[in-house]
Each structure stands twice: as structure tokens, then as C-alpha cells.
C-alpha positions in Angstrom: 108.3 88.1 100.6 111.8 88.6 101.3 113.1 87.2 98.1 110.8 89.5 96.2 112.8 92.7 96.8 115.8 90.9 95.1 113.5 89.7 92.1 112.0 93.1 91.4 114.9 95.3 91.6 116.5 93.1 89.4 114.2 94.1 86.9 116.8 96.7 85.9 119.3 94.0 84.6 120.1 93.5 81.3 117.0 92.6 78.8 118.3 88.9 78.3 117.7 88.3 82.1 114.3 90.1 82.6 112.2 88.0 80.7 113.3 85.1 83.3 112.9 87.4 86.2 109.4 88.8 85.0 107.9 85.1 85.3 110.1 84.7 88.4 108.0 88.0 90.0 104.9 86.8 88.4 105.2 82.8 90.4 105.8 85.0 93.6 103.1 87.2 93.3 100.8 83.8 92.8 102.2 82.0 95.5 101.4 85.0 97.9 98.1 86.4 96.2 96.5 88.3 98.6 92.5 88.9 98.6 91.0 92.4 97.5 91.0 95.1 99.7 88.2 95.9 101.7 88.6 99.2 103.3 87.7 102.1 101.0 90.6 104.3 102.1 94.3 104.3 103.0 95.6 106.7 105.5 97.3 109.7 105.0 100.1 111.5 107.5 97.9 113.8 109.7 99.4 117.1 108.3 98.0 115.9 105.0 94.4 115.1 107.2 92.9 118.4 105.5 93.8 118.0 102.1 91.4 114.9 100.9 87.4 115.1 101.2 87.7 111.8 103.2 91.6 112.5 105.2 92.6 109.5 102.7 93.3 108.0 99.3 90.7 106.5 97.7 91.5 102.2 97.1 91.1 101.3 93.5 91.9 104.6 92.0 95.1 106.5 90.9 96.3 109.6 91.9 98.8 112.3 89.8 101.5 113.7 92.1 104.2 115.6 91.8 107.6 113.9 90.8 109.2 114.8 94.4 110.7 111.8 96.1 109.9 113.5 99.8 106.3 114.3 98.6 106.1 110.6 97.5 107.5 109.4 100.9 105.4 111.2 102.9 102.3 110.2 100.8 103.7 106.4 101.7 104.4 106.6 105.0 101.1 106.5 106.8 99.6 103.3 105.1 103.3 101.4 105.3 103.2 102.3 109.1 99.7 100.7 109.2 101.2 97.3 107.7 100.6 98.0 104.2 103.1 96.8 101.8 104.4 99.6 99.3 105.9 99.9 96.0 108.0 102.8 94.0 108.8 102.0 90.7 111.5 104.1 88.3 112.7 106.5 91.1 116.1 106.2 91.5 117.0 109.1 93.1 114.5 107.9 96.0 116.9 106.9 98.9 116.0 104.2 101.8 117.6 106.6 104.5 115.0 108.6 103.4 112.2 106.7 103.5 112.9 105.3 106.8 113.4 109.0 108.2 109.8 109.3 106.7 108.5 106.5 108.9 108.3 104.1 105.6 109.1 100.7 106.7 111.4 98.9 104.6 110.7 95.7 105.3 107.3 96.2 103.7 108.7 98.4 100.7 109.6 97.3 97.4 111.8 99.0 94.9 112.2 98.7 91.1 114.6 101.9 90.3 115.0 101.3 86.8 112.4 99.3 85.0 113.0 101.4 81.7 110.2 100.4 79.2 108.7 97.4 81.4 107.1 100.5 83.8 103.8 98.9 82.8 104.2 95.7 83.2 105.8 96.0 86.3 103.2 98.0 87.8 100.8 95.6 86.6 102.3 92.6 88.2 102.3 94.7 91.9 99.1 95.8 91.2 97.8 92.2 92.0 99.7 92.2 95.3 100.9 95.4 96.9 98.1 98.1 98.2 100.0 101.3 97.1 101.9 101.5 94.4 104.0 105.0 93.3 105.2 104.8 89.9 107.3 107.1 87.1 106.5 106.3 84.1 109.3 106.0 81.6 107.4 106.1 78.4 104.0 106.4 76.8 101.2 103.9 77.0 98.7 103.4 74.9 95.0 104.4 75.9 93.8 100.8 76.0 96.8 99.8 78.5 95.7 102.5 80.9 92.2 101.3 81.0 93.6 97.6 81.5 95.8 99.0 84.3 92.5 100.9 85.9 90.3 98.1 86.1 93.1 96.2 87.6 93.6 98.9 90.2 89.8 98.8 90.7 89.4 95.1 90.8 92.5 94.9 93.6 92.1 97.9 95.6 95.1 98.9 94.9 96.1 102.4 95.2 98.2 103.9 92.1 100.2 107.6 92.8 101.7 108.3 89.0 104.6 111.3 89.1 104.1 113.7 86.3 106.5 112.9 83.8 107.5 114.4 80.1 105.9 110.8 78.5 102.4 111.1 79.7 102.2 114.2 82.1 99.1 114.4 84.2 97.7 110.4 84.5 94.6 110.3 82.0 92.6 108.3 84.1 93.3 110.6 87.5 91.2 110.4 90.8 92.8 113.7 91.4 96.2 115.4 92.1 98.4 116.2 94.4 101.1 118.7 94.0 103.9 120.2 95.7 105.0 124.0 95.1 107.3 126.9 97.0 109.9 124.7 98.4 112.4 126.8 100.4 115.1 125.1 102.2 116.2 126.7 105.2 119.6 126.6 107.8 121.9 128.1 104.9 123.7 131.4 105.6 125.6 133.3 103.5 127.7 130.5 102.0 127.9 128.5 105.3 125.6 126.6 107.6 123.5 122.9 107.3 119.9 122.5 105.9 117.8 121.9 108.5 114.1 122.0 106.8 112.3 122.6 103.8 108.5 124.3 103.5 106.3 123.9 101.1 102.8 124.2 99.8 100.7 120.6 99.0 97.3 121.4 97.1 95.3 118.8 96.2 92.3 118.4 94.1 90.2 115.7 93.5 87.2 114.4 91.0 84.9 114.8 94.7 86.6 117.8 95.8 87.1 120.2 92.6 87.8 123.4 94.7 91.7 122.7 95.5 92.9 122.7 99.2 96.4 123.8 100.2 98.4 122.9 103.4 101.9 124.3 104.7 104.1 121.6 105.7 107.9 120.8 106.5 108.8 118.2 103.9 111.1 117.0 105.0 110.9 118.5 108.9 113.9 118.4 111.3 112.8 114.8 112.1 113.0 113.8 108.4 109.2 113.3 108.3 106.8 115.2 107.2 105.2 117.9 109.7 102.5 120.1 109.4 103.1 123.9 109.8 101.0 125.5 112.9 98.4 127.9 112.5 98.3 127.5 108.7 94.9 125.8 108.4 94.1 124.5 104.9 92.9 126.9 102.0 90.6 126.0 99.2 90.7 127.9 95.9 88.5 127.2 92.7 90.6 125.8 90.0 89.4 124.4 86.9 88.6 120.6 86.6 90.9 118.9 84.1 90.6 115.1 85.1 89.0 112.8 82.1 86.3 110.7 82.3 87.4 107.0 83.8 87.3 104.4 81.0 86.1 100.6 81.5 88.1 98.0 80.3 86.3 95.9 77.4 
């Protein structure tokens, strides 16, 4: 799959090149077609173990997440370390050095920084072979297209992390949400010093667990990866459930 990274990355090229590259990508996917995942969950970092009902991300589902590169990398890291391929679409500010610091295996990471209007086509194509995908939508999408993508996720056992955007907001067919709030950087004095780490609150709410659960973490921690803050167990807050019913594509 080494050449696939170059193929997907080139989807950010001018329009007259994109059509041919999409065809090449589809041929690559057909050649290395993976079987449907039989695993019910993808693992999460232990710092997030108390956030979700089964300590992992449901395969074949989509989650709405905050558009934070650090949060996205933290959510990818455990699955990547277990040998799963991951893809990040439409997030040009996400850096490979930061990904490596979070423990993401760069040999199994596909980056598509600027897919523009083709973000949905790229996401659908990669969902055939990549078990965990993070995407920042670049444009609005029709309900029918969302339903078709949801059906493909279920069929292939692919998990999708959709970063909230001005174009879409909360993903209409989310299994749940994972959001970051109250980030505080440490290490700066009065005009001097060096940024050392960032503490933040991560909150999750799902269909199966409508009561929101929160943990405090260092994101990133002193060594780059996510770190749980000791003596801060998960808290549960009753929030209104905002998830819409899942639709089945016809």
C-alpha cells in the first residue's frame, strides 16, 4: 500500500489531474480489498477507557468529534498501534511529527490534506479498505449521500470520525459525539518559557450511553501522547440526546 499514500495525497492536485488519480485509487483499493472487519470495537487509548460504554469505538459507525488535531490523533493512536490502517481527510494542519508523538504508525497512515469538494468521494473510497477514518467535511452533502456512506460503513465495518465543521456541524447519523473543551496550555511565564503540555476535558455521549461522560487529560502530555490526569475519574452529566435516527440506504 506504499504507493497508495502518494495516490491519495495527489487528490489535492488541480482538477484536470484528479479524475485520473481517483481511478488509480479505486484500482489500488480493488487490488488490496480487505474483508469486512469482524471486530465489534476498535480500541481507544487507556486515558479514554471510561468514556464509552464498551471502552472502544463501534465498528461500522460514525462519531462526531471536535475539530482538534490532537483529539483526532489521540483517538487514532490505539487502533494504529494494534496494526490497523488509519486515514485523515481534509485536515491540512495535522502534522506527521505530532502523529508519531501520539503513537500513530506512519507506515499505516494515509493523509489527504486538501480533497476540496471531493472529500465525500475520497472518504467513500477509503472506507472500502481502511478501518478507521477521520474526516473534516469541506462542503454540505445530501441526506441520500450520507445514508449511502453510512450503509458502506456498516457493510465494511469501518469507523468514521467526523470533525464538526461550518459546512455540516454535527454529523446527522452519529453513533455519538466526542468533544474537547477547556484546553489550558502550561509552561509559559510572563512573556517567557516553553509550552510543555495542555490539559483539557474530553466528553463523550452516545446512543447507548445518553448520559455524557467526561475525563480530564493532558493532550498532548509531556511526551507528546495523551495522558490521563490522575485522581480525576470520569464524571457523568445528564444532557439532552441530539442524535438522529439512522437511515438505511435504499
